[in-house]
C-alpha positions as CSV (number, residue, x, y, z in Angstrom):
1,X,-0.1,0.0,0.0
2,X,1.3,3.4,-1.1
3,X,1.3,6.1,1.4
4,X,1.5,9.7,0.2
5,X,4.2,12.0,1.5
6,X,1.6,14.3,3.1
7,X,0.0,11.2,4.9
8,X,3.3,10.1,6.2
9,X,4.1,13.6,7.4
10,X,0.9,13.8,9.2
11,X,1.5,10.2,10.9
12,X,5.0,11.4,12.1
13,X,3.3,14.5,13.5
14,X,0.8,12.6,15.4
15,X,3.5,10.3,16.6
16,X,5.7,13.2,17.8
17,X,2.7,14.8,19.5
18,X,1.9,11.6,21.4
19,X,5.5,11.2,22.5
20,X,5.6,14.9,23.7
21,X,2.3,14.4,25.5
22,X,3.3,11.3,27.3
23,X,6.8,12.9,28.4
24,X,4.6,15.9,29.7
25,X,2.3,13.8,31.8
26,X,5.2,11.9,33.3
27,X,7.0,15.1,34.3
28,X,3.6,16.4,35.9
29,X,3.2,13.2,37.7
30,X,6.7,13.4,39.1
31,X,5.8,17.0,40.3
32,X,8.8,18.5,38.6
33,X,6.9,20.3,36.0
34,X,3.4,21.6,35.3
35,X,1.5,22.8,32.2
36,X,-0.4,25.9,31.3
37,X,-2.2,27.4,28.4
38,X,-1.3,30.7,26.8
39,X,-4.5,32.6,25.7
40,X,-3.0,35.9,24.4
41,X,-0.4,37.1,22.0
42,X,1.7,39.0,24.5
43,X,4.7,36.8,23.9
44,X,4.6,36.4,20.2
45,X,6.6,35.4,18.4
46,X,8.2,33.2,20.9
47,X,5.0,31.8,22.3
48,X,1.9,31.9,20.2
49,X,-1.7,32.3,21.6
50,X,-3.0,28.7,21.8
51,X,0.3,27.1,22.8
52,X,0.1,24.7,25.7
53,X,3.4,24.8,27.6
54,X,5.3,22.3,29.8
55,X,6.7,24.4,32.6
56,X,9.7,23.4,34.9
57,X,9.0,24.1,38.5
58,X,12.2,26.0,39.5
59,X,13.2,29.4,40.5
60,X,16.6,29.0,39.1
61,X,16.6,31.0,35.8
62,X,18.5,33.9,34.1
63,X,17.9,37.0,32.3
64,X,16.1,36.3,28.9
65,X,14.4,33.1,30.2
66,X,10.7,32.7,29.7
67,X,9.1,32.3,33.0
68,X,5.5,31.6,34.3
69,X,4.2,33.4,37.4
70,X,1.1,34.6,39.3
71,X,0.1,38.2,38.7
72,X,1.4,40.3,41.5
73,X,-1.9,42.2,41.9
74,X,-3.1,39.3,43.9
75,X,-5.6,37.7,41.6
76,X,-3.5,34.6,41.0
77,X,-4.0,34.9,37.3
78,X,-1.1,33.0,35.5
79,X,1.1,35.1,33.1
80,X,4.0,34.1,30.8
81,X,6.6,36.8,30.1
82,X,10.3,37.1,29.6
83,X,12.5,37.8,32.6
84,X,14.6,41.0,31.8
85,X,16.0,42.1,35.3
86,X,16.9,39.9,38.2
87,X,16.8,41.3,41.8
88,X,19.2,44.3,42.1
89,X,19.4,44.9,38.4
90,X,18.9,48.3,37.2
91,X,16.7,48.4,34.1
92,X,16.1,51.0,31.6
93,X,14.4,51.2,28.1
94,X,15.6,53.8,25.6
95,X,13.8,54.0,22.3
96,X,12.9,50.4,22.7
97,X,16.5,49.2,23.5
98,X,16.8,47.5,26.8
99,X,19.8,48.3,29.2
100,X,20.6,46.2,32.1
101,X,23.1,47.9,34.7
102,X,24.1,50.6,32.1
103,X,24.9,48.0,29.3
104,X,22.6,47.4,26.3
105,X,21.0,43.9,26.3
106,X,21.5,41.6,23.4
107,X,18.6,41.7,21.0
108,X,15.9,38.8,21.1
109,X,15.0,37.7,17.6
110,X,11.5,36.9,18.6
111,X,10.6,40.5,20.0
112,X,8.1,42.5,18.2
113,X,8.9,46.3,18.8
114,X,6.2,48.8,18.9
115,X,6.5,51.5,16.4
116,X,4.8,54.2,18.7
117,X,5.6,55.5,22.1
118,X,2.3,56.5,23.5
119,X,-0.3,54.4,25.4
120,X,-3.6,55.9,26.5
121,X,-3.6,53.6,29.7
122,X,0.1,53.9,30.3
123,X,0.2,54.6,34.3
124,X,3.6,56.4,34.5
125,X,3.2,59.1,32.0
126,X,3.5,61.7,34.7
127,X,7.3,60.6,35.0
128,X,7.6,61.4,31.3
129,X,7.8,57.5,30.5
130,X,6.1,55.5,27.9
131,X,6.3,52.0,26.7
132,X,9.4,52.5,24.7
133,X,11.1,54.8,27.1
134,X,11.0,53.6,30.8
135,X,13.2,54.0,33.8
136,X,15.8,53.7,35.1
137,X,14.4,51.4,37.9
138,X,16.1,49.0,40.3
139,X,14.6,45.5,40.6
140,X,13.9,44.7,44.4
141,X,16.6,42.7,46.2
142,X,16.6,41.4,49.7
143,X,18.0,44.3,51.9
144,X,17.5,46.9,49.4
145,X,16.1,50.2,50.7
146,X,14.1,52.7,48.5
147,X,12.9,56.1,49.5
148,X,9.0,56.3,49.7
149,X,7.9,59.0,47.2
150,X,5.0,59.1,44.7
151,X,6.9,57.6,42.0
152,X,8.5,54.7,44.0
153,X,5.1,53.8,45.6
154,X,3.5,53.3,42.2
155,X,6.5,51.3,41.1
156,X,6.8,49.1,44.2
157,X,3.3,49.0,45.6
158,X,2.7,45.2,44.5
159,X,6.2,44.2,45.9
160,X,5.4,45.9,49.3
161,X,1.9,44.4,49.3
162,X,3.4,40.9,48.6
163,X,5.5,41.3,51.7
164,X,2.2,41.7,53.7
165,X,2.4,45.5,54.0
166,X,0.3,48.3,52.8
167,X,1.7,51.7,51.8
168,X,-0.4,54.9,51.8
169,X,0.1,58.7,52.0
170,X,-1.8,61.1,53.9
171,X,-1.0,65.1,53.8
172,X,2.3,64.4,52.1
173,X,3.4,61.7,54.7
174,X,4.0,58.2,53.6
175,X,2.9,55.3,55.9
176,X,3.8,51.6,55.9
177,X,0.7,50.2,57.5
178,X,0.1,52.6,60.2
179,X,3.7,53.9,60.8
180,X,5.0,56.9,59.2
181,X,8.0,55.9,57.0
182,X,10.6,57.6,54.7
183,X,11.8,54.5,53.0
184,X,11.1,50.8,52.8
185,X,13.5,47.9,52.9
186,X,12.7,44.6,51.0
187,X,12.8,41.3,52.7
188,X,12.9,39.5,49.2
189,X,13.7,40.0,45.5
190,X,11.6,40.8,42.6
191,X,11.9,40.5,38.8
192,X,11.4,42.9,35.9
193,X,9.5,41.1,33.0
194,X,8.4,42.0,29.6
195,X,6.3,40.3,26.9
196,X,8.0,40.0,23.4
197,X,5.1,41.5,21.8
198,X,6.1,45.0,23.3
199,X,3.2,46.9,22.0
200,X,0.6,44.5,23.2
201,X,1.8,43.3,26.6
202,X,0.8,44.4,30.1
203,X,3.9,43.9,32.0
204,X,6.4,45.3,34.5
205,X,6.0,48.6,32.7
206,X,2.4,48.8,33.9
207,X,2.3,47.0,37.1
208,X,5.9,46.8,38.6
209,X,7.9,43.8,39.5
210,X,7.2,40.2,40.1
211,X,7.9,38.9,43.8
212,X,10.0,35.9,43.7
213,X,7.7,33.9,45.7
214,X,5.2,34.2,42.8
215,X,7.3,32.6,40.1
216,X,6.0,29.2,39.3
217,X,8.8,28.1,37.0
218,X,10.5,28.4,33.7
219,X,8.9,27.4,30.3
220,X,10.5,24.4,28.9
221,X,8.5,23.4,25.7
222,X,5.2,23.5,23.8
223,X,3.5,20.1,24.0
224,X,0.5,21.2,21.9
225,X,-0.7,24.3,20.0
226,X,-3.9,25.2,18.3
227,X,-4.7,28.3,16.2
228,X,-8.1,29.3,17.4
229,X,-8.6,31.6,14.4
230,X,-8.0,29.1,11.7
231,X,-9.2,26.1,13.9
232,X,-6.2,24.1,13.2
233,X,-3.4,22.3,15.0
234,X,0.0,23.9,14.6
235,X,2.0,20.7,14.1
236,X,5.3,22.5,13.8
237,X,4.9,24.1,17.1
238,X,4.6,20.6,19.0
239,X,7.9,19.9,20.8
240,X,9.4,23.3,20.2
241,X,11.9,24.2,23.1
242,X,11.2,27.7,24.4
243,X,14.3,28.0,26.6
244,X,17.6,26.5,25.7
245,X,18.4,24.8,29.1
246,X,16.3,22.3,31.2
């Protein structure tokens, strides 16, 4: 019986998907990995809307790794973004270019730059910042102290809240819980993250840093992918390795 080249290709793809699925299930059963669905295009072109990911449960990762975490606003919504700044790093964006500790970061091929600088809902316009020109800001690190002013309160509010404190201001005086305070010292670290689709990603530019305790792990690979618009399986995405190391 002759089998066409197209049919053989489809059979091989199905076998690949089954192998990846079995491997993913085994990793989840061993509790060293988890799985998640990507519903939006904020990480295109590295990760596509409709990708289903295997996530390694670890907090050991580096700048440039794609990570999964719970939203720092307390909703526990799972997000997938790229780690740009580690605890203690100084991050700055200048005309879309990323600077880490004063040095320009290597370009990431999958990043889709945004051609405009203005966003109607950008929360830090009062500082003269926009989505392509931002900072500099320092990612929280254990023992780091920052002065409490209106700018820093907006930048670090979610980090402070994650450490079980509330920051407020009354008549120009800042308070941590009910005590007047001129500065805040962090007990843990936080990460600066961005989506690769820079013009369509709500990330650290909008809501600040990701507390390290909210990080669930590092993305390993795509175990399944479906294009919701075309209603078709993306066979070429199955088994795609998102981060280089495991």
